[in-house]
N, CA, C, O and the ligand as a Tripos MOL2 file, in Angstrom:
@<TRIPOS>MOLECULE
protein
  233   231    59     0     0
PROTEIN
NO_CHARGES

@<TRIPOS>ATOM
      1 N         163.1690   22.3110  -54.9030 N.3       1 MET1
      2 CA        163.2040   20.8560  -55.0300 C.3       1 MET1
      3 C         162.0280   20.3750  -55.8810 C.2       1 MET1
      4 O         160.8990   20.8370  -55.7220 O.2       1 MET1
      5 N         162.3120   19.4540  -56.7700 N.am      2 LYS2
      6 CA        161.2390   18.9550  -57.6210 C.3       2 LYS2
      7 C         161.0100   17.4730  -57.4140 C.2       2 LYS2
      8 O         161.9200   16.7170  -57.0740 O.2       2 LYS2
      9 N         159.7840   17.0890  -57.6270 N.am      3 CYS3
     10 CA        159.4290   15.6800  -57.4960 C.3       3 CYS3
     11 C         160.1430   14.8690  -58.5760 C.2       3 CYS3
     12 O         160.1250   15.2280  -59.7530 O.2       3 CYS3
     13 N         160.7640   13.7820  -58.1610 N.am      4 SER4
     14 CA        161.5140   12.9640  -59.1140 C.3       4 SER4
     15 C         160.5960   12.2550  -60.0860 C.2       4 SER4
     16 O         161.0240   11.7990  -61.1460 O.2       4 SER4
     17 N         159.3570   12.1680  -59.7230 N.am      5 PHE5
     18 CA        158.4370   11.4230  -60.5740 C.3       5 PHE5
     19 C         157.6210   12.3290  -61.4930 C.2       5 PHE5
     20 O         157.6860   12.1990  -62.7160 O.2       5 PHE5
     21 N         156.8630   13.2330  -60.9120 N.am      6 CYS6
     22 CA        155.9800   14.0400  -61.7520 C.3       6 CYS6
     23 C         156.6080   15.3810  -62.1240 C.2       6 CYS6
     24 O         156.1190   16.0710  -63.0190 O.2       6 CYS6
     25 N         157.6850   15.7490  -61.4440 N.am      7 GLY7
     26 CA        158.3790   16.9700  -61.8140 C.3       7 GLY7
     27 C         157.7990   18.2270  -61.2080 C.2       7 GLY7
     28 O         158.2440   19.3360  -61.5030 O.2       7 GLY7
     29 N         156.8000   18.0480  -60.3580 N.am      8 LYS8
     30 CA        156.1970   19.2050  -59.7180 C.3       8 LYS8
     31 C         157.1200   19.7840  -58.6540 C.2       8 LYS8
     32 O         157.9040   19.0710  -58.0280 O.2       8 LYS8
     33 N         157.0100   21.0680  -58.4720 N.am      9 GLU9
     34 CA        157.7960   21.7110  -57.4350 C.3       9 GLU9
     35 C         157.2380   21.3280  -56.0650 C.2       9 GLU9
     36 O         156.0310   21.4030  -55.8310 O.2       9 GLU9
     37 N         158.1260   20.9200  -55.1700 N.am     10 ILE10
     38 CA        157.6900   20.5470  -53.8300 C.3      10 ILE10
     39 C         158.0330   21.6580  -52.8530 C.2      10 ILE10
     40 O         159.2000   22.0220  -52.7130 O.2      10 ILE10
     41 N         157.0250   22.2020  -52.1740 N.am     11 PRO11
     42 CA        157.2900   23.2240  -51.1790 C.3      11 PRO11
     43 C         158.1320   22.6630  -50.0430 C.2      11 PRO11
     44 O         157.9730   21.5060  -49.6540 O.2      11 PRO11
     45 N         159.0220   23.4820  -49.5180 N.am     12 LEU12
     46 CA        159.8740   23.0240  -48.4220 C.3      12 LEU12
     47 C         159.0370   22.5420  -47.2500 C.2      12 LEU12
     48 O         158.0240   23.1490  -46.9020 O.2      12 LEU12
     49 N         159.4660   21.4620  -46.6560 N.am     13 GLY13
     50 CA        158.7390   20.9420  -45.5020 C.3      13 GLY13
     51 C         157.7070   19.9110  -45.8630 C.2      13 GLY13
     52 O         157.1560   19.2500  -44.9830 O.2      13 GLY13
     53 N         157.4360   19.7610  -47.1340 N.am     14 THR14
     54 CA        156.4820   18.7360  -47.5480 C.3      14 THR14
     55 C         157.1740   17.7230  -48.4530 C.2      14 THR14
     56 O         158.3220   17.9150  -48.8540 O.2      14 THR14
     57 N         156.4790   16.6660  -48.7620 N.am     15 GLY15
     58 CA        157.0350   15.6610  -49.6400 C.3      15 GLY15
     59 C         157.9590   14.7160  -48.9040 C.2      15 GLY15
     60 O         158.0940   14.7590  -47.6810 O.2      15 GLY15
     61 N         158.5770   13.8770  -49.6730 N.am     16 LYS16
     62 CA        159.4330   12.8560  -49.0720 C.3      16 LYS16
     63 C         160.7450   12.7810  -49.8120 C.2      16 LYS16
     64 O         160.8130   13.0250  -51.0160 O.2      16 LYS16
     65 N         161.7710   12.4460  -49.0870 N.am     17 ILE17
     66 CA        163.0520   12.2010  -49.7430 C.3      17 ILE17
     67 C         163.4270   10.7430  -49.5240 C.2      17 ILE17
     68 O         163.4850   10.2650  -48.3910 O.2      17 ILE17
     69 N         163.6740   10.0610  -50.6000 N.am     18 PHE18
     70 CA        164.0640    8.6640  -50.5250 C.3      18 PHE18
     71 C         165.5400    8.5520  -50.8710 C.2      18 PHE18
     72 O         165.9690    8.9500  -51.9540 O.2      18 PHE18
     73 N         166.3010    8.0120  -49.9500 N.am     19 VAL19
     74 CA        167.7440    7.8960  -50.1900 C.3      19 VAL19
     75 C         168.1410    6.4290  -50.3180 C.2      19 VAL19
     76 O         167.8760    5.6140  -49.4330 O.2      19 VAL19
     77 N         168.7690    6.1220  -51.4170 N.am     20 PHE20
     78 CA        169.2520    4.7570  -51.6130 C.3      20 PHE20
     79 C         170.5560    4.5510  -50.8680 C.2      20 PHE20
     80 O         171.2310    5.5060  -50.4820 O.2      20 PHE20
     81 N         170.8910    3.3110  -50.6770 N.am     21 LYS21
     82 CA        172.1570    3.0090  -50.0150 C.3      21 LYS21
     83 C         173.3340    3.5260  -50.8260 C.2      21 LYS21
     84 O         174.3970    3.8260  -50.2830 O.2      21 LYS21
     85 N         173.1310    3.6230  -52.1050 N.am     22 THR22
     86 CA        174.1920    4.0860  -52.9790 C.3      22 THR22
     87 C         174.3890    5.5910  -52.8960 C.2      22 THR22
     88 O         175.3500    6.1370  -53.4380 O.2      22 THR22
     89 N         173.4630    6.2550  -52.2070 N.am     23 GLY23
     90 CA        173.5930    7.7000  -52.0640 C.3      23 GLY23
     91 C         172.7170    8.4640  -53.0300 C.2      23 GLY23
     92 O         172.6140    9.6880  -52.9530 O.2      23 GLY23
     93 N         172.0970    7.7530  -53.9240 N.am     24 ARG24
     94 CA        171.2100    8.3850  -54.8850 C.3      24 ARG24
     95 C         169.9470    8.8440  -54.1590 C.2      24 ARG24
     96 O         169.4070    8.1340  -53.3100 O.2      24 ARG24
     97 N         169.4960   10.0200  -54.5030 N.am     25 LYS25
     98 CA        168.3210   10.5570  -53.8210 C.3      25 LYS25
     99 C         167.1620   10.7530  -54.7820 C.2      25 LYS25
    100 O         167.3340   11.1740  -55.9260 O.2      25 LYS25
    101 N         165.9870   10.4380  -54.2840 N.am     26 LEU26
    102 CA        164.7850   10.7410  -55.0560 C.3      26 LEU26
    103 C         163.8540   11.5470  -54.1630 C.2      26 LEU26
    104 O         163.7150   11.2670  -52.9720 O.2      26 LEU26
    105 N         163.2380   12.5210  -54.7390 N.am     27 THR27
    106 CA        162.2790   13.3060  -53.9580 C.3      27 THR27
    107 C         160.8870   13.1070  -54.5170 C.2      27 THR27
    108 O         160.6810   13.0370  -55.7290 O.2      27 THR27
    109 N         159.9490   13.0180  -53.6120 N.am     28 PHE28
    110 CA        158.5700   12.7860  -54.0310 C.3      28 PHE28
    111 C         157.6370   13.8010  -53.3920 C.2      28 PHE28
    112 O         157.7900   14.1480  -52.2210 O.2      28 PHE28
    113 N         156.6710   14.2720  -54.1670 N.am     29 CYS29
    114 CA        155.7150   15.2460  -53.6410 C.3      29 CYS29
    115 C         154.6260   14.5210  -52.8610 C.2      29 CYS29
    116 O         153.9960   15.1040  -51.9790 O.2      29 CYS29
    117 N         154.4060   13.2510  -53.1850 N.am     30 SER30
    118 CA        153.3660   12.5020  -52.4870 C.3      30 SER30
    119 C         153.7080   11.0210  -52.4680 C.2      30 SER30
    120 O         154.5860   10.5500  -53.1910 O.2      30 SER30
    121 N         152.9800   10.3020  -51.6130 N.am     31 SER31
    122 CA        153.2300    8.8640  -51.5220 C.3      31 SER31
    123 C         152.8310    8.1760  -52.8150 C.2      31 SER31
    124 O         153.3140    7.0900  -53.1360 O.2      31 SER31
    125 N         151.9520    8.8190  -53.5410 N.am     32 LYS32
    126 CA        151.5230    8.2600  -54.8110 C.3      32 LYS32
    127 C         152.6840    8.2220  -55.8040 C.2      32 LYS32
    128 O         152.9180    7.2220  -56.4830 O.2      32 LYS32
    129 N         153.3830    9.3180  -55.8650 N.am     33 CYS33
    130 CA        154.5400    9.3840  -56.7440 C.3      33 CYS33
    131 C         155.5930    8.3750  -56.2970 C.2      33 CYS33
    132 O         156.2460    7.7250  -57.1130 O.2      33 CYS33
    133 N         155.7370    8.2640  -55.0000 N.am     34 GLU34
    134 CA        156.7130    7.3320  -54.4520 C.3      34 GLU34
    135 C         156.3750    5.9020  -54.8680 C.2      34 GLU34
    136 O         157.2390    5.1480  -55.3170 O.2      34 GLU34
    137 N         155.1130    5.5530  -54.7120 N.am     35 ARG35
    138 CA        154.6850    4.2080  -55.0490 C.3      35 ARG35
    139 C         154.8850    3.9140  -56.5310 C.2      35 ARG35
    140 O         155.3680    2.8480  -56.9120 O.2      35 ARG35
    141 N         154.5090    4.8700  -57.3440 N.am     36 ASN36
    142 CA        154.6250    4.6650  -58.7790 C.3      36 ASN36
    143 C         156.0680    4.4650  -59.2120 C.2      36 ASN36
    144 O         156.3740    3.6240  -60.0570 O.2      36 ASN36
    145 N         156.9330    5.2490  -58.6190 N.am     37 MET37
    146 CA        158.3340    5.1770  -58.9870 C.3      37 MET37
    147 C         158.9920    3.9070  -58.4540 C.2      37 MET37
    148 O         159.7040    3.2170  -59.1840 O.2      37 MET37
    149 N         158.7530    3.6050  -57.1880 N.am     38 LEU38
    150 CA        159.4940    2.5130  -56.5470 C.3      38 LEU38
    151 C         158.8700    1.1480  -56.7630 C.2      38 LEU38
    152 O         159.5780    0.1610  -56.9580 O.2      38 LEU38
    153 N         157.5580    1.0890  -56.7300 N.am     39 LYS39
    154 CA        156.9160   -0.2220  -56.8360 C.3      39 LYS39
    155 C         156.5290   -0.5750  -58.2600 C.2      39 LYS39
    156 O         156.7920   -1.6780  -58.7380 O.2      39 LYS39
    157 N         155.9030    0.3740  -58.9240 N.am     40 LEU40
    158 CA        155.4020    0.0700  -60.2530 C.3      40 LEU40
    159 C         156.4370    0.3360  -61.3310 C.2      40 LEU40
    160 O         156.3120   -0.1100  -62.4720 O.2      40 LEU40
    161 N         157.4600    1.0760  -60.9350 N.am     41 LYS41
    162 CA        158.5730    1.3800  -61.8470 C.3      41 LYS41
    163 C         158.0910    1.9510  -63.1730 C.2      41 LYS41
    164 O         158.4960    1.5210  -64.2520 O.2      41 LYS41
    165 N         157.2320    2.9110  -63.0500 N.am     42 ARG42
    166 CA        156.7400    3.5510  -64.2550 C.3      42 ARG42
    167 C         157.7110    4.6250  -64.7090 C.2      42 ARG42
    168 O         158.5230    5.1270  -63.9300 O.2      42 ARG42
    169 N         157.6130    4.9550  -65.9470 N.am     43 LYS43
    170 CA        158.4760    6.0050  -66.4740 C.3      43 LYS43
    171 C         157.7730    7.3500  -66.3060 C.2      43 LYS43
    172 O         156.6740    7.5550  -66.8230 O.2      43 LYS43
    173 N         158.4080    8.2530  -65.5870 N.am     44 PRO44
    174 CA        157.7890    9.5410  -65.2770 C.3      44 PRO44
    175 C         157.3350   10.3050  -66.5110 C.2      44 PRO44
    176 O         156.2760   10.9320  -66.4950 O.2      44 PRO44
    177 N         158.1050   10.2630  -67.5590 N.am     45 ALA45
    178 CA        157.8120   11.0610  -68.7420 C.3      45 ALA45
    179 C         156.4880   10.6830  -69.3850 C.2      45 ALA45
    180 O         155.8660   11.4940  -70.0700 O.2      45 ALA45
    181 N         156.0660    9.4540  -69.1600 N.am     46 LYS46
    182 CA        154.8450    9.0000  -69.8310 C.3      46 LYS46
    183 C         153.5900    9.1420  -68.9760 C.2      46 LYS46
    184 O         152.4820    8.8380  -69.4170 O.2      46 LYS46
    185 N         153.7840    9.6020  -67.7630 N.am     47 GLN47
    186 CA        152.6340    9.7010  -66.8770 C.3      47 GLN47
    187 C         151.8810   11.0050  -67.0760 C.2      47 GLN47
    188 O         152.4580   12.0920  -67.0600 O.2      47 GLN47
    189 N         150.5910   10.8650  -67.2610 N.am     48 LYS48
    190 CA        149.7730   12.0670  -67.4110 C.3      48 LYS48
    191 C         148.6930   12.1410  -66.3540 C.2      48 LYS48
    192 O         147.8920   13.0750  -66.3340 O.2      48 LYS48
    193 N         148.6750   11.1570  -65.4800 N.am     49 TRP49
    194 CA        147.6150   11.1310  -64.4710 C.3      49 TRP49
    195 C         147.7530   12.2510  -63.4630 C.2      49 TRP49
    196 O         146.7940   12.5880  -62.7690 O.2      49 TRP49
    197 N         148.9050   12.8130  -63.3790 N.am     50 VAL50
    198 CA        149.1350   13.8470  -62.3700 C.3      50 VAL50
    199 C         148.1940   15.0260  -62.5740 C.2      50 VAL50
    200 O         147.4770   15.4250  -61.6560 O.2      50 VAL50
    201 N         148.2020   15.5700  -63.7620 N.am     51 THR51
    202 CA        147.3280   16.7030  -64.0320 C.3      51 THR51
    203 C         145.8930   16.2370  -64.2570 C.2      51 THR51
    204 O         144.9380   16.9350  -63.9180 O.2      51 THR51
    205 N         145.7650   15.0680  -64.8260 N.am     52 LYS52
    206 CA        144.4480   14.5240  -65.1220 C.3      52 LYS52
    207 C         143.6310   14.3600  -63.8430 C.2      52 LYS52
    208 O         142.4640   14.7460  -63.7800 O.2      52 LYS52
    209 N         144.2530   13.7920  -62.8520 N.am     53 GLU53
    210 CA        143.5480   13.5350  -61.5980 C.3      53 GLU53
    211 C         143.1810   14.7940  -60.8450 C.2      53 GLU53
    212 O         142.2060   14.8410  -60.0960 O.2      53 GLU53
    213 N         143.9780   15.7950  -61.0640 N.am     54 LYS54
    214 CA        143.7030   17.0490  -60.3640 C.3      54 LYS54
    215 C         142.4120   17.6740  -60.8640 C.2      54 LYS54
    216 O         141.6550   18.2710  -60.0990 O.2      54 LYS54
    217 N         142.1790   17.5290  -62.1330 N.am     55 LYS55
    218 CA        140.9750   18.1320  -62.7170 C.3      55 LYS55
    219 C         139.7150   17.3640  -62.3340 C.2      55 LYS55
    220 O         138.6480   17.9410  -62.1290 O.2      55 LYS55
    221 N         139.8710   16.0580  -62.2460 N.am     56 ALA56
    222 CA        138.7090   15.2250  -61.9350 C.3      56 ALA56
    223 C         138.3890   15.2580  -60.4580 C.2      56 ALA56
    224 O         139.1420   14.7320  -59.6380 O.2      56 ALA56
    225 N         137.2940   15.8630  -60.1260 N.am     57 THR57
    226 CA        136.8800   15.9030  -58.7250 C.3      57 THR57
    227 C         135.7280   14.9350  -58.5140 C.2      57 THR57
    228 O         134.7530   14.8980  -59.2630 O.2      57 THR57
    229 N         135.8860   14.1840  -57.4940 N.am     58 ARG58
    230 CA        134.8860   13.1550  -57.2390 C.3      58 ARG58
    231 C         133.7170   13.6930  -56.4360 C.2      58 ARG58
    232 O         132.7820   12.9510  -56.1340 O.2      58 ARG58
    233 ZN        155.1050   13.9890  -57.6800 Zn       59 ZN59
@<TRIPOS>BOND
     1     1     2 1
     2     2     3 1
     3     3     4 2
     4     3     5 am
     5     5     6 1
     6     6     7 1
     7     7     8 2
     8     7     9 am
     9     9    10 1
    10    10    11 1
    11    11    12 2
    12    11    13 am
    13    13    14 1
    14    14    15 1
    15    15    16 2
    16    15    17 am
    17    17    18 1
    18    18    19 1
    19    19    20 2
    20    19    21 am
    21    21    22 1
    22    22    23 1
    23    23    24 2
    24    23    25 am
    25    25    26 1
    26    26    27 1
    27    27    28 2
    28    27    29 am
    29    29    30 1
    30    30    31 1
    31    31    32 2
    32    31    33 am
    33    33    34 1
    34    34    35 1
    35    35    36 2
    36    35    37 am
    37    37    38 1
    38    38    39 1
    39    39    40 2
    40    39    41 am
    41    41    42 1
    42    42    43 1
    43    43    44 2
    44    43    45 am
    45    45    46 1
    46    46    47 1
    47    47    48 2
    48    47    49 am
    49    49    50 1
    50    50    51 1
    51    51    52 2
    52    51    53 am
    53    53    54 1
    54    54    55 1
    55    55    56 2
    56    55    57 am
    57    57    58 1
    58    58    59 1
    59    59    60 2
    60    59    61 am
    61    61    62 1
    62    62    63 1
    63    63    64 2
    64    63    65 am
    65    65    66 1
    66    66    67 1
    67    67    68 2
    68    67    69 am
    69    69    70 1
    70    70    71 1
    71    71    72 2
    72    71    73 am
    73    73    74 1
    74    74    75 1
    75    75    76 2
    76    75    77 am
    77    77    78 1
    78    78    79 1
    79    79    80 2
    80    79    81 am
    81    81    82 1
    82    82    83 1
    83    83    84 2
    84    83    85 am
    85    85    86 1
    86    86    87 1
    87    87    88 2
    88    87    89 am
    89    89    90 1
    90    90    91 1
    91    91    92 2
    92    91    93 am
    93    93    94 1
    94    94    95 1
    95    95    96 2
    96    95    97 am
    97    97    98 1
    98    98    99 1
    99    99   100 2
   100    99   101 am
   101   101   102 1
   102   102   103 1
   103   103   104 2
   104   103   105 am
   105   105   106 1
   106   106   107 1
   107   107   108 2
   108   107   109 am
   109   109   110 1
   110   110   111 1
   111   111   112 2
   112   111   113 am
   113   113   114 1
   114   114   115 1
   115   115   116 2
   116   115   117 am
   117   117   118 1
   118   118   119 1
   119   119   120 2
   120   119   121 am
   121   121   122 1
   122   122   123 1
   123   123   124 2
   124   123   125 am
   125   125   126 1
   126   126   127 1
   127   127   128 2
   128   127   129 am
   129   129   130 1
   130   130   131 1
   131   131   132 2
   132   131   133 am
   133   133   134 1
   134   134   135 1
   135   135   136 2
   136   135   137 am
   137   137   138 1
   138   138   139 1
   139   139   140 2
   140   139   141 am
   141   141   142 1
   142   142   143 1
   143   143   144 2
   144   143   145 am
   145   145   146 1
   146   146   147 1
   147   147   148 2
   148   147   149 am
   149   149   150 1
   150   150   151 1
   151   151   152 2
   152   151   153 am
   153   153   154 1
   154   154   155 1
   155   155   156 2
   156   155   157 am
   157   157   158 1
   158   158   159 1
   159   159   160 2
   160   159   161 am
   161   161   162 1
   162   162   163 1
   163   163   164 2
   164   163   165 am
   165   165   166 1
   166   166   167 1
   167   167   168 2
   168   167   169 am
   169   169   170 1
   170   170   171 1
   171   171   172 2
   172   171   173 am
   173   173   174 1
   174   174   175 1
   175   175   176 2
   176   175   177 am
   177   177   178 1
   178   178   179 1
   179   179   180 2
   180   179   181 am
   181   181   182 1
   182   182   183 1
   183   183   184 2
   184   183   185 am
   185   185   186 1
   186   186   187 1
   187   187   188 2
   188   187   189 am
   189   189   190 1
   190   190   191 1
   191   191   192 2
   192   191   193 am
   193   193   194 1
   194   194   195 1
   195   195   196 2
   196   195   197 am
   197   197   198 1
   198   198   199 1
   199   199   200 2
   200   199   201 am
   201   201   202 1
   202   202   203 1
   203   203   204 2
   204   203   205 am
   205   205   206 1
   206   206   207 1
   207   207   208 2
   208   207   209 am
   209   209   210 1
   210   210   211 1
   211   211   212 2
   212   211   213 am
   213   213   214 1
   214   214   215 1
   215   215   216 2
   216   215   217 am
   217   217   218 1
   218   218   219 1
   219   219   220 2
   220   219   221 am
   221   221   222 1
   222   222   223 1
   223   223   224 2
   224   223   225 am
   225   225   226 1
   226   226   227 1
   227   227   228 2
   228   227   229 am
   229   229   230 1
   230   230   231 1
   231   231   232 2
@<TRIPOS>SUBSTRUCTURE
     1 MET1         2 RESIDUE 1 A MET
     2 LYS2         6 RESIDUE 1 A LYS
     3 CYS3        10 RESIDUE 1 A CYS
     4 SER4        14 RESIDUE 1 A SER
     5 PHE5        18 RESIDUE 1 A PHE
     6 CYS6        22 RESIDUE 1 A CYS
     7 GLY7        26 RESIDUE 1 A GLY
     8 LYS8        30 RESIDUE 1 A LYS
     9 GLU9        34 RESIDUE 1 A GLU
    10 ILE10       38 RESIDUE 1 A ILE
    11 PRO11       42 RESIDUE 1 A PRO
    12 LEU12       46 RESIDUE 1 A LEU
    13 GLY13       50 RESIDUE 1 A GLY
    14 THR14       54 RESIDUE 1 A THR
    15 GLY15       58 RESIDUE 1 A GLY
    16 LYS16       62 RESIDUE 1 A LYS
    17 ILE17       66 RESIDUE 1 A ILE
    18 PHE18       70 RESIDUE 1 A PHE
    19 VAL19       74 RESIDUE 1 A VAL
    20 PHE20       78 RESIDUE 1 A PHE
    21 LYS21       82 RESIDUE 1 A LYS
    22 THR22       86 RESIDUE 1 A THR
    23 GLY23       90 RESIDUE 1 A GLY
    24 ARG24       94 RESIDUE 1 A ARG
    25 LYS25       98 RESIDUE 1 A LYS
    26 LEU26      102 RESIDUE 1 A LEU
    27 THR27      106 RESIDUE 1 A THR
    28 PHE28      110 RESIDUE 1 A PHE
    29 CYS29      114 RESIDUE 1 A CYS
    30 SER30      118 RESIDUE 1 A SER
    31 SER31      122 RESIDUE 1 A SER
    32 LYS32      126 RESIDUE 1 A LYS
    33 CYS33      130 RESIDUE 1 A CYS
    34 GLU34      134 RESIDUE 1 A GLU
    35 ARG35      138 RESIDUE 1 A ARG
    36 ASN36      142 RESIDUE 1 A ASN
    37 MET37      146 RESIDUE 1 A MET
    38 LEU38      150 RESIDUE 1 A LEU
    39 LYS39      154 RESIDUE 1 A LYS
    40 LEU40      158 RESIDUE 1 A LEU
    41 LYS41      162 RESIDUE 1 A LYS
    42 ARG42      166 RESIDUE 1 A ARG
    43 LYS43      170 RESIDUE 1 A LYS
    44 PRO44      174 RESIDUE 1 A PRO
    45 ALA45      178 RESIDUE 1 A ALA
    46 LYS46      182 RESIDUE 1 A LYS
    47 GLN47      186 RESIDUE 1 A GLN
    48 LYS48      190 RESIDUE 1 A LYS
    49 TRP49      194 RESIDUE 1 A TRP
    50 VAL50      198 RESIDUE 1 A VAL
    51 THR51      202 RESIDUE 1 A THR
    52 LYS52      206 RESIDUE 1 A LYS
    53 GLU53      210 RESIDUE 1 A GLU
    54 LYS54      214 RESIDUE 1 A LYS
    55 LYS55      218 RESIDUE 1 A LYS
    56 ALA56      222 RESIDUE 1 A ALA
    57 THR57      226 RESIDUE 1 A THR
    58 ARG58      230 RESIDUE 1 A ARG
    59 ZN59       233 GROUP 0 **** ****
């Protein structure tokens, strides 16, 4: 299963599945991806923060 937003592989048992009333399903690896997709309606293809944020350690 892959994240509908960032395209990362989601290990079984983790992540979230969002099901629309229409039956369409979206899978998310994290709530961040969920928020970006559902609330901010960003286009997944243009997002680079996924890998960027991983490298940046605070
Ligand atoms: Zn994701």
